[in-house]
N, C-alpha and C positions, 0 to 999 in steps of 0.2 A: 825295736824290743822290751816289755815291760820288763823290771828287776825287780829282785824279793831279797832284799841284801840281809833279812831277817830271817831266811829259808833258803833251803836247796829244793830246788821246786822239781819235780819228777811227773812224768809222764807213763799212764798207764794206760796203752791201747790194747782193748781186747772189747768181744762183743758184748753188747749190754742189751742189745733189743736184734729178734730174728730167731733162726732155729740155732744158735749157738748160743745164746743169753744168757743160759742158767750155768754155764761153765763160766764163762766173763762176769757174771757177777758174783763167783764162788769165790775166784781170784781176787775180785774187787775188796770182797769183804772182806778175806785173808789177808791184804796186802793195809787196809785199813785195822785189822786187830795186831798185827804184827807192829807197825808202828805205835799203836797204842801201849801196847804191852813193851815198846823199847821206853817210853817215856820222851824221845827224841822230840823237840820243838824245835828243832833247826831244820827239820824235813817237811815237805809240802809233797802229798799224792795226792794227782788228779785222775781221773777213771776219765778218757774218750772212746768214743764207743767206735768200733771199728765195723757194723755190720753196717755203715751206712759208707763206709768208704774208707779206707785204709788211710790210704793219700787224704783224705782232708781231716781224718784226724790227727795224722802226725803233722801238716801244715797248719791246725789250729793251737797243737799243742807247742810247737814251734811259734809261734805267735804269738801264746797266752806266757810266753818266755821260761817254759822248761827245759832245764841243761841236760839231763838224762831222759831216755825213752824203754820205760820195760815193754815188751811184747813185740812186737802182737803174736797173737794165738798162732794163726791160721798161716802154715808155708807160703801160699800165695801171698798173704796180708805182708810176709816178712819180705818178700821180693817185692814187692810194691812203695812197704817202707824204705827198705835200706838205703837207696841214693839219697833220700830225705836227710834222715837219719844223721848220715855220716860226714 
């Protein structure tokens, strides 16, 4: 797993495509704006699209070295991701 000693890596799991893309993109934009407003350079938030599979998105997030997962948005996706994120 890659490490990022300069920043804490956070994964945001939201739908960025498909029927819930508008909500997911709004959440992704809001997290980026909040991070910019905080001026905290020690946190990196990366968004992952759950519309193509929440399990795959969570696995990719962990493989990318993220140590905290925010989301997913939909209840079925939460149930799918919980065992992976645990």
